[in-house]
N, C-alpha and C positions, 0 to 999 in steps of 0.2 A: 913251663912256668910253673912255680910251686905251688903247694895247696894253700899256703898263706896268701900267695900274691892274688889265688883265684878268689879265695873269700874277701880280701881287702877288694878285689873289682866289682865282686857283688855288693858288698856292704855300702861301698861308696854311691851307690845308685840310689840307697834310702835317701827319703827326704829329710829325715831326723838326723843324719848325720853328717860332717864334715871331716875333710884329712886333713890331718897338721903333723908336724914333727912330734914326736914323744915327748912327755915333758921332762922324760929319767935321762932322755937324752940318747937312746938305743931305738931307732928305727922310725915307723910310722905310727900316728894313731890316729884314732876315729872319736870324735865329741859330739855330744848333743850341746844344746843350747845350755844345760846346765854344768855339763861335766866330762872328763875325759871316761870313754867308756871302755877304750881297746887300746893296746899296743902291740903291733907286730913287731917281735924283736929279730925274727930270723923267718928262714923258709918253711917252719915248721911248729916255732911256738909262739902264741898268741895270750897276753894276759888280760884278763876281762873283769871289768871293776863292776862287780855286781852287787856289791853293798852288803853290809854285815847280816843287816835282815834277810835279803834273799838267800845268801848262804845259809843261814840258821834254817830257812824254810826249806832247801831243798838240800842240806847235808847229807843224806843218806842215798841221796838218789845220786849226787855229784862223786861221793866217796866210792859208789859203785861203778863208776865208768873209769877205765885206763887210760882214757884220754885226759883224762882231769885230775890236777895236782892242786891240793890244798895246802895252803899254809898257814898254822895256825896264828890267828889275831888279822889276819890280813883282809881286807874287803874286796881281794882281788882274786882271782883264782888263773891257773895255767892252762891252757888246752895245747896239748900236743897233737898235731895233724898227722897221721899216720895215712889217711886214706879219704876218700869221698864222704863216708860216714861220719868222720871226726868233722869235717867242714859243715855237714849239717845241722853238727850237734851245736857248734859255734854259733852258726845262724840263729838256731833255737835259744841259746842262751843269750845272744845279741837282744834278742826280742823280750826276755825275761829283765835284762840288765836296763833295757829303755823305760821299761815299766816301773822297774824300782828305784830309777833316777828322779822319775816324774812324780812318785808320793816320797820322795825321801825329803827330810826335814829340811835340809839347805845344802847347798855345793859344799861348803867349807865343814860341814860336818861328816858328808860321806867322803872326804879326801883327806879323812885323818892321817891315813899313811898312803907311803906310795907304792908303786906297782911291785910285784915278786921278781923283778929282772934283780939279778948278782942276788935272791934271795933262795933260785930254785934251780937245780941243775934236772934237765930231763934227758936222761939215757934211752937209744934207742931200743925198741922192744926186742932184738934179741941180745943186747949187751945186760939189760935187766934182769934178762931170764937167766943169764950165765952167771950172774954175781950172786 
């Protein structure tokens, strides 16, 4: 079982989340009543819809993690799962995302752009160190 599948299995047990096909057309999504929150694109990569406000609030913390990829102008972050600690990070960020969407102005405002799929290339840890 991949790390992403393990995380998806854990998160589908959360009462506020429902699994569905991802609106970007790649993989599975988890959504709340208000919006899609996560897209599971591969066995290791998950896009998480944090909202612009949450990304601004946690920008320095997010940027300090090797598991997180920020795309300028996007309200989504890409989480690359390499180990169990990255899964724990994803679960923590999911809590932040759910809270952010509860207080966001409207679903339409928070979904102003799509996830990072096709906008991000995440290299395996050893390939990034070689380049």
